C-alpha positions as CSV (number, residue, x, y, z in Angstrom):
1,M,2.3,-0.8,21.2
2,S,3.4,1.1,18.1
3,A,2.3,0.2,14.6
4,M,5.7,-1.2,13.9
5,A,5.9,-3.5,16.9
6,P,3.8,-6.4,15.5
7,L,5.8,-6.4,12.3
8,C,9.0,-6.4,14.2
9,L,7.9,-9.3,16.4
10,L,6.8,-11.2,13.3
11,A,10.3,-10.6,11.9
12,G,11.9,-11.6,15.2
13,I,13.3,-8.2,15.8
14,D,13.2,-6.3,19.1
15,P,12.6,-2.6,18.0
16,K,13.7,-1.4,21.5
17,K,17.2,-2.5,20.7
18,L,17.4,-0.4,17.5
19,S,18.5,3.2,17.1
20,R,16.0,5.7,15.8
21,E,17.8,5.7,12.4
22,K,17.6,1.9,12.2
23,R,13.9,1.9,13.2
24,L,13.2,4.3,10.4
25,L,15.1,2.2,7.9
26,L,13.3,-0.9,9.1
27,E,9.9,0.9,8.7
28,A,10.9,1.9,5.2
29,E,11.9,-1.7,4.4
30,F,8.5,-3.0,5.7
31,F,6.7,-0.3,3.7
32,V,8.5,-1.3,0.5
33,R,7.8,-5.0,1.0
34,I,4.1,-4.3,1.7
35,Y,3.8,-1.9,-1.2
36,K,5.4,-4.5,-3.6
37,K,2.9,-7.2,-2.5
38,L,0.0,-4.8,-2.9
39,E,1.3,-3.7,-6.3
40,D,1.4,-7.4,-7.3
41,N,-2.3,-7.6,-6.4
42,V,-3.0,-4.6,-8.7
43,R,-0.9,-6.2,-11.4
44,K,-3.1,-9.3,-11.2
45,Q,-6.3,-7.2,-11.6
46,Y,-4.9,-5.8,-14.8
47,K,-3.4,-9.1,-16.1
48,H,-6.1,-9.7,-18.7
49,Y,-5.9,-6.0,-19.9
50,F,-2.1,-6.3,-20.2
51,S,-2.3,-9.4,-22.3
52,L,-5.0,-8.0,-24.6
53,L,-3.0,-4.9,-25.3
54,K,0.3,-6.9,-25.4
55,F,2.1,-4.6,-23.0
56,T,5.8,-4.8,-22.5
57,L,7.0,-5.3,-18.9
58,H,8.0,-1.6,-18.8
59,K,4.6,-0.5,-19.9
60,E,3.0,-2.8,-17.3
61,N,5.1,-1.3,-14.6
62,V,4.2,2.2,-15.6
63,T,0.5,1.4,-15.7
64,V,0.6,-0.3,-12.3
65,E,2.5,2.5,-10.7
66,E,0.2,5.1,-12.2
67,N,-3.0,3.3,-11.2
68,F,-1.9,1.9,-7.8
69,A,-3.5,4.5,-5.6
70,R,-6.7,4.7,-7.7
71,S,-7.1,1.0,-7.7
72,F,-6.3,0.7,-4.0
73,I,-8.9,3.4,-3.0
74,Q,-11.5,1.8,-5.2
75,T,-11.0,-1.5,-3.6
76,M,-11.2,0.0,-0.1
77,L,-14.4,1.8,-1.0
78,S,-16.0,-1.2,-2.7
79,A,-15.3,-3.4,0.4
80,G,-17.7,-1.1,2.2
81,N,-15.5,-0.6,5.2
82,Y,-14.5,3.0,4.3
83,T,-16.1,6.1,3.0
84,L,-14.5,8.8,0.9
85,Q,-14.9,11.2,3.8
86,G,-13.3,8.8,6.2
87,I,-10.3,8.2,4.0
88,A,-9.9,11.9,3.4
89,R,-10.0,12.6,7.2
90,Y,-7.5,9.8,8.1
91,T,-5.0,10.6,5.3
92,N,-5.5,14.4,5.9
93,T,-6.2,14.8,2.2
94,P,-9.0,17.0,0.8
95,E,-11.8,15.0,-0.8
96,D,-11.2,16.8,-4.1
97,V,-7.7,15.3,-4.2
98,L,-9.1,11.8,-3.5
99,I,-11.6,12.3,-6.3
100,E,-8.8,13.3,-8.7
101,V,-6.8,10.2,-7.7
102,I,-9.9,8.0,-8.3
103,A,-10.7,9.6,-11.6
104,G,-7.1,9.1,-12.8
105,R,-6.3,12.8,-13.0
106,N,-3.7,12.6,-10.2
107,L,-1.5,9.7,-11.1
108,H,1.3,10.5,-8.7
109,P,0.0,11.2,-5.2
110,S,2.6,11.7,-2.4
111,A,4.4,8.9,-0.6
112,L,3.0,10.3,2.7
113,F,-0.5,9.9,1.3
114,L,0.2,6.3,0.2
115,R,1.7,5.5,3.6
116,K,-1.4,6.8,5.4
117,L,-3.7,5.0,2.9
118,I,-1.9,1.7,3.5
119,E,-1.8,2.3,7.3
120,L,-5.6,2.9,7.3
121,D,-6.2,-0.3,5.4
122,R,-3.8,-2.2,7.7
123,I,-6.0,-1.2,10.7
124,Q,-9.0,-3.0,9.1
125,R,-7.1,-6.0,7.6
126,R,-4.4,-6.7,10.2
127,D,-4.2,-10.4,9.4
128,F,-3.8,-9.8,5.7
129,Y,-0.9,-7.5,6.3
130,H,0.8,-9.9,8.7
131,A,0.5,-12.6,6.0
132,I,2.1,-10.2,3.5
133,V,5.1,-9.4,5.7
134,K,5.5,-13.0,6.7
135,E,5.4,-14.2,3.1
136,S,7.9,-11.4,2.2
137,L,10.3,-12.4,5.0
138,E,10.1,-16.1,3.9
139,E,11.1,-15.1,0.3
140,E,14.5,-13.9,1.4
């Protein structure tokens, strides 16, 4: 079963009936929805910080975008389920690059890196991601 299959089943979609192009678009749609929910979690972590500094919505968005990968990796590492070496291996990213992201020196890692990072976390927290997609689908 592909990684997309459980999400498609959750959405009531038979992926076998879709063309390759439609499957890719659907995968992108799921990625965007998951990313937005995870981004909301990062925004909640910084909520107090934003209010203290009286950030505008634009400044909040920029800060969340620039700190998403750093915050996400730190959360993964602090949970104890991952090591820096394991994340580097799975995402096919040198450890030095991960350290730069964590330190805030690389604020714009590639989309492929983010996809692999989320994919790795999804393996460990499958129920959490199903809940995110389900909630996202119900918001429509």
